[in-house]
N, C-alpha and C positions, 0 to 999 in steps of 0.2 A: 622471485621475479624470474620469468623465463628469459633465456638468452638465445633461443632458437630463431632461425630465419625461415621465412616462408619459401617454399620450393617454387621458384619461378625461373623461366628462361631469361638469361641476361640480354634482353633486347630493349630498345627504346619504347616499343609498344607496351611491354610489361611495366616499364617504369611509369609511363603515363597512367596505366590502369591502377597501379599501386598508389599513385598520388591522389587519384580520384577516390579510391577506396579509403585512404587515410583521411581525406577531407570529410567523407560521409561518416566514418567511424567517430571522428571528433564531434560532429554535429549530433549524432545519436547519443554520444556520451554526455554532451551538455544537456540535451533534453531529458535524459534519464536522471541526471544529477538534480535538475530542477524538479522533476516529478518526485524523486526521493525526498527532497526537502519538504515539498507540499504534503506528501504522505505522512512524514514524521510529525509535522505540525498538526495535521488532522488526527493522527493517532493520539497525541497527547491531549488534544481537545476532547476526544471521545473518552479517553482514559479518565480525565478529570470528571467528566459527566458520570461515568460509571461509578467512580469512587463516591461522589455525592449521592447518587441514587442508592448505593449500597448502605451508606450511613442512614439515609432516610428510611430504607426498608427495615433495617435492624431496629431503629428507634420506634417506628410505627408498629412493628411486629411485637415488640415487648409490650407496648401500650395496649394493643388490641388483645393480646393474650391475657393480660391482667383484667381488662374490662370484660372479656368473655367469661372468665372465672367468676367475677363478681355477679354479672347478670345471670349466668347459669345457676349460680347458687341461690339467687333471689327469685327467679321465675321458673327455673327448670326448663325442660324441653319445650314447654308451651311457648316460651319466648321465641324460639327459632321457627316454630310452626306459624306463629303470628306474623313474624317478619317475612316469611315466604309468601304469605297471603297478600302482603302489601305490594309485592313486586308484580307489575303488569308486563314488564319487558326485561328479559335477563341481560346480564352484562356480557358483552361479546367483544371479540378482538378480530380485526381484519388483518390477516397475515399476507405479506408480500415481499418484494425485493426492493432494496434501496441501492442506488448507484452512487458510490463515493469515489470520485476521481477514477472512474472505470472499474472500481472494485465493487462487486455485487455482494450484498450481505442481506440477511433476513431482517425484516422489520415488521412491526405490528402497531396498529392503531386501535386503542381501546375505546369502546362506546359505553358510556355509563348507563346503568339501568334506569328505567322510569318507574315511578311509584304512583299508587292511588292517592286520592285526596284525603283519605281517612287520617284523622288526627291520631298521633301516637305519643307516647311519653317522650319528652324532649331528650332525655339522656339516651334513650334507645335510638332516637333519630341521629344524635351525634355519633353514637357507636356505629350505626350503619354507614354513615359518611366516612368514618375512619377505615372501615373494612374496604369500601369501594376504592378509597385513595390508596390503601395498601396494595390491593390487587393490581391497580393501575401502575403503581411504582414497580411492582415485581415484573410486570410485562415490559415496562420501559427499561428496567435493569437488564433483562434478558436481551433486549434489542441492542443496548449499549455494549454489553459484553461480547455479543456476536460481532458487532462492528469493530471492536478492539481486536478480536481474534483475526478477523478477515484482513484488516489493515496490517496487522503484524506479519501475517504470512506474505502479503504483497510486498511489504518493506524488505523482507528477507530475500524474496525473489529478485526485486529490483536492485538491491545491494549487490547480489551475485553478478547480475548483468553489468553493473557499473564497474565492479572490481575486475571482471573478465576483460572488459574493454580497456580499463585504465592500466592494468598490470600485465596483460598478456597480448591482446590483439593489436592495440595501438603501438606499444613498444616493438612488437615483432615486425609490423609494417614499417615503422620508422627505421629499424635496423636494416631491413631488406632494401629500403630506398637508399640508405647511406652506402650499403654494400654495392648496389648497382651503380651509384654515382662514382664510387671509387674505381669500380671495374671499368666504366667508360672513360674516366680520366686516365687510367693506366693504359687503356687501348690508344687513347689520343696521344699520349706521350710516346708510346711505342711506334705509332704511325709517324709522328713527327721525326723521331730518331731514324726510322727506316727511310723516310723521304730525304732526310739530310744525308744519309750514307749514299743513297742512290744519286743525289745531286753531286756529291763529291766524286763518285765513280765516273759519272758522265763528264764532269769537268776535267778529270785527269785524262780520260780518253780523248776528249776534244783537244787537250793540250798536246797529246802525242801525235 
């Protein structure tokens, strides 16, 4: 904790300015503390989402990989050529920015592909739905991870500001205010003592 004083002239005007600065610093500190609390809560919410999405991705990835081996062994490359022909509109993702408490992070919305009305083998249809869901979860996982990363960086920056105000700027202003008050009180005592001596001298002179 710093013990330095701010360099100011010992005047009443400076004391008034310091009091106003102290009041403003305390308000900013309170706002930043509240913002930090909200950011931390949002961070843990996004973190839980990312953990759940990662579990889902790993689970579906294993299932899709095994199903791919089975279908590829049964139908060969013709299976994938057949599935490509069924797709009338490819799977796309719209990438943009998401604003979380003033923190900008990358986001993406996945649009699922559309298919023709041709009947296909039910198992292949289930496999195709699993692949689409897996790709969608991977995109959502990337969005969630990016949100966690961005929120984490903002939490660190906000925490530094809170600590700077709490442990340096506000204490320094408070010490400077106390110093000026003591300085003014000392001046008042000296002035009272001087006036008392002057009064005593004038009284003696008048008596003579």
